[in-house]
C-alpha positions in Angstrom: 136.2 -58.0 55.6 139.5 -60.0 55.4 140.4 -57.2 58.5 140.0 -57.5 62.8 140.2 -55.3 65.3 142.9 -55.8 68.5 141.6 -54.1 71.2 144.4 -53.5 74.0 143.2 -52.0 77.7 145.2 -49.5 79.6 145.2 -48.0 82.6 145.2 -44.2 82.2 145.8 -42.1 85.3 146.5 -38.5 85.4 149.6 -37.2 87.9 149.7 -33.3 88.6 147.5 -32.4 85.8 143.9 -30.4 86.0 141.2 -32.6 85.6 138.8 -32.1 81.7 142.5 -31.4 79.8 142.5 -33.6 76.2 145.5 -35.6 75.8 144.9 -37.9 72.5 147.0 -40.9 72.9 149.2 -42.5 69.7 151.8 -45.7 68.9 152.8 -48.3 67.1 152.2 -52.0 67.6 155.5 -54.4 67.2 155.5 -58.2 68.0 158.2 -59.6 70.2 157.9 -62.9 69.0 161.4 -62.3 66.9 164.5 -60.3 67.0 163.2 -58.3 64.0 160.3 -57.6 66.0 158.2 -57.0 62.9 156.0 -53.5 63.1 152.3 -55.0 62.8 151.0 -51.1 62.3 149.5 -47.7 64.1 147.2 -47.6 66.8 144.5 -45.8 66.2 143.9 -42.3 67.3 143.0 -41.6 70.9 141.5 -39.0 72.5 141.0 -38.8 75.9 140.2 -36.3 79.2 142.7 -36.4 82.0 140.6 -37.8 85.1 141.5 -37.6 89.3 141.2 -41.0 88.8 142.4 -43.9 86.8 140.0 -45.2 83.4 140.5 -48.1 81.9 140.5 -47.0 77.7 141.2 -49.3 75.0 143.7 -49.0 71.7 143.3 -50.2 68.6 145.3 -51.5 65.9 143.7 -53.2 62.5 145.2 -56.2 61.6 144.5 -58.5 58.4 144.1 -62.3 57.9 147.5 -62.2 56.9 149.0 -60.5 59.8 147.2 -62.9 62.0 148.5 -66.3 60.2 152.4 -64.3 60.0 151.5 -63.8 64.1 150.3 -67.9 64.6 153.3 -69.4 62.8 155.6 -66.8 65.2 154.4 -68.1 68.0 154.4 -71.5 67.4 152.1 -72.4 70.0 153.4 -70.5 72.5 152.5 -66.1 74.5 152.1 -63.9 72.5 154.3 -61.1 73.3 153.3 -56.9 72.2 155.2 -54.1 72.8 153.3 -50.8 72.5 155.8 -47.0 71.4 153.3 -44.9 72.5 152.8 -40.9 72.6 150.8 -38.9 74.5 150.4 -34.9 73.5 148.4 -32.1 76.1 146.7 -30.4 73.7 145.9 -27.7 75.1 149.7 -27.2 77.1 150.0 -25.7 80.0 152.8 -23.2 81.0 156.2 -25.1 81.9 155.1 -28.6 81.0 156.4 -30.6 78.0 153.1 -31.1 76.0 154.5 -34.4 74.5 155.7 -37.7 76.3 156.7 -40.9 75.0 156.8 -45.2 76.8 157.4 -48.4 75.2 155.4 -51.0 77.4 155.7 -54.5 76.4 153.0 -56.7 77.2 151.9 -60.7 77.1 149.0 -62.4 75.9 148.7 -66.8 77.5 148.6 -68.7 74.4 145.0 -69.6 75.3 143.9 -66.4 75.9 144.8 -65.9 71.8 143.8 -68.9 70.6 139.7 -68.4 72.5 140.0 -64.3 70.7 141.3 -67.0 67.1 138.6 -69.1 67.5 135.9 -66.9 68.1 136.4 -65.0 64.8 135.5 -68.5 63.2 134.8 -67.9 59.0 136.1 -64.1 59.3 139.3 -65.6 58.9 140.5 -66.5 55.9 144.3 -68.3 56.3 146.2 -68.0 52.3 149.0 -70.1 51.9 152.0 -68.2 51.6 154.5 -69.6 49.0 158.0 -68.2 48.2 158.9 -66.3 45.1 161.8 -66.2 43.8 163.5 -63.2 42.2 165.4 -65.8 39.3 163.6 -67.3 35.8 163.3 -70.7 37.9 160.8 -73.4 37.8 159.8 -73.0 41.4 158.6 -69.3 40.7 156.9 -70.6 36.8 154.4 -72.4 39.1 154.0 -69.5 41.4 153.2 -67.8 38.9 150.2 -70.0 37.7 149.1 -69.8 41.3 148.1 -66.6 40.9 147.0 -67.1 37.8 144.7 -69.4 39.4 144.1 -67.0 42.5 143.0 -64.9 38.9 140.2 -66.3 37.4 138.4 -68.0 40.8 138.1 -63.7 41.2 136.5 -63.8 37.7 134.4 -66.9 38.3 136.1 -69.1 35.5 136.9 -71.9 38.0 138.0 -74.6 35.3 140.8 -72.3 34.1 141.9 -71.8 37.7 142.3 -75.6 37.8 144.1 -76.1 34.7 146.5 -73.1 36.2 147.0 -75.6 39.3 147.5 -78.4 37.7 150.0 -76.7 35.4 151.8 -75.8 38.6 151.9 -79.0 40.2 153.8 -80.5 37.7 156.5 -78.6 40.0 155.8 -80.5 42.4 156.3 -84.1 40.8 159.5 -83.1 40.2 160.9 -81.5 43.4 159.7 -84.1 45.5 161.7 -86.9 46.2 158.9 -89.3 46.2 158.2 -93.3 45.7 156.4 -94.6 42.6 152.9 -93.9 43.0 151.8 -97.2 41.2 154.2 -98.9 43.3 152.6 -97.6 46.8 149.1 -97.9 45.6 149.7 -101.7 45.9 150.1 -101.1 49.2 146.5 -100.8 51.3 146.1 -97.1 52.8 146.5 -98.2 56.4 150.7 -100.0 55.6 152.0 -97.4 53.5 154.3 -95.5 54.3 154.1 -91.0 55.1 156.3 -91.1 52.1 154.2 -93.3 50.1 150.6 -91.1 51.1 152.5 -88.0 50.0 153.6 -89.6 46.6 148.9 -91.0 46.1 147.8 -87.9 47.6 149.8 -85.7 45.1 148.9 -88.3 41.9 145.4 -88.0 43.0 145.4 -84.8 42.9 147.4 -84.4 39.2 144.5 -86.8 38.1 141.3 -85.2 39.1 143.0 -81.6 37.9 144.1 -83.0 34.7 140.3 -83.3 33.8 140.3 -80.1 32.8 143.0 -80.9 30.1 141.4 -83.9 28.2 137.0 -83.7 26.9 137.0 -87.4 26.8 133.6 -89.8 27.5 134.9 -89.8 31.1 135.6 -86.0 31.8 133.7 -84.4 29.5 130.7 -84.3 32.1 132.7 -83.0 34.6 131.8 -79.3 36.5 134.3 -77.1 38.2 132.4 -74.9 41.4 134.5 -71.7 43.1 134.5 -74.5 46.5 135.8 -77.2 44.2 138.7 -74.6 42.7 139.8 -73.4 45.7 140.4 -77.0 47.3 142.9 -77.7 44.7 144.3 -73.8 44.3 145.4 -74.4 48.1 146.3 -78.1 47.8 149.0 -77.4 44.9 149.8 -74.2 47.0 150.3 -75.9 49.9 152.6 -78.9 48.0 154.3 -75.6 46.4 154.7 -74.8 49.5 156.6 -77.7 51.1 158.4 -78.9 48.3 160.5 -75.1 48.2 161.6 -76.5 51.6 162.7 -79.9 50.2 166.3 -81.0 48.7 166.3 -81.1 45.3 
């Protein structure tokens, strides 16, 4: 759950070796979507036997949901470029032959093929919203800590408390995003609102919905909060925090 297996087919051929000799394959997998070429993980150990003919073997690597999200953000609709640092170890050494061979190889997965693989995962993928966490004592850090608090409440089944913590985080969004007055934006028919007016209305409506946890009046006293409600509100506030963190103050 939350972890997926990437299979990489490889054509393997033995050169000047007896058949049925055990070889262990290992290595590391990197992306080549940026200059940094981030490390994705180690390939699972694979033992094969030498053959007098070519065979197809599969090297595998585990990728979690966050890594898939990172790859999607980095590729930006492009083909997925991967680099494999491979090592083959001859488990039964042969005289005059060094038992270890190493090489690098790159592969490219067409964008359409990669997208089909992701679609096949369906609901197995959990998409997290990654919000920058400043190391200082800024208001943004306090807001991100509120989101962490809200996630903890969801885990504990305390959904109203999760919504309440998310509403406190939304205070930063209201202050950080330059926006028009919501009351003025509400006077325009929805189809005639500008993009900024629509952001303004969205933030204020979300704020109004989440603020009901801070009141117990005749209107809000019967409000009930389910897990899906809390997930939606916490996720929406996290997304707005990520967006506002990129906005100039």
